[in-house]
N, C-alpha and C positions, 0 to 999 in steps of 0.2 A: 830841104823839102822832102817830106815823105810821100812816096807814091805807091799806089795799090789799085786793085780793081774798084771801079766805081760801084757803089752801093746805092740802093733805094733808101729812103727815110727809115724804113723798117729794118734795114740791115741785109736784105737779100741782095743778090748781085743784080746790078742794073743791066738788062739785056734789051732795053728799048730799041737799040739800034740793030739788034740781031747778032751782035758781037760783044765780046768783053772790051770794056774801055779802061785804060790806066789813067788815073787822075791823081791830083794832089789829095793826100788822105789823112792829115794830121787830125781833122775834126772827127772822122770815122774811127781812128785808132782810140781818141780820147772818149767817144761815145761808148765804143766796145769795152774799153777798160772800166768805165763807170759802171755800166750795166751788168758786167760779168762778175760773178763771185769767184772765189779761189776754186780751182778745179774745173771751171767751165771752159777754159781755153786749152784744148788738148796739147798744143805744141808748148805751152807755158803754164803749167797747172798751178804754179805759185803766183801767177799774175791775176789781178782783178781787184776792184774796189768793193763790188757788192753794194752800191749806193741804196738799194731798196731796204737792205737790212738796217742801215744807219738811219734811214728816215723812219722806219717802223719803231726803232728804239729811241727816236727823238733825240738823237745825239749829234747835232749839226757840227760842232768842233771835231769830233772824231772823224766824221765824213771829210771835212776839210784836210785834216792831217793825213788820212789814208789816200785821198786823192793826190796830194802833193807827192807823197811817198811813191805811189805807184806810177805816176807820171815821170818822176825823176828816174826811177829804176828802169822804165821803158826807154830812157835816153832823151827825154825832153828837158829843156831848160825852162823851169817853172818861174815865172815873174810874180804871178798872183793867182790865189785861189780864195774866193770869198763869195759871201751872199750879197746880192744886190738889195739893199735896204728898201728900195721902192717896189721892186717887182718880185723879190724873194727867189730870184733865179740864180743858179750857180754860175758866177762869172769866173772864167779861167783864161789866163794869159800864159800859154805855154807853147813852145814849138821845139821841134827836134834840133839839136846842136847845129847841124849844117844848114839851117834856115836862114 
């Protein structure tokens, strides 16, 4: 299980209780990797999928490959990355090795 500071839906730190909260953060890490392009994460400039670029290029297969690669590189065991045919949502089954 990956733990990190709890974030709001927009990625800002959640300070609703007046203090920082530590919580399970696999989904937060996945979201951050998907939305960040190369060079956007200062501590790991080589990390990031940059999903918006793939969507603008209309290249869904490349997005799936890049997502699988980045999640694996970040230490996740990826079981499945695919588009849901009914909802067109990105379905991801991935967790960190120690989960």
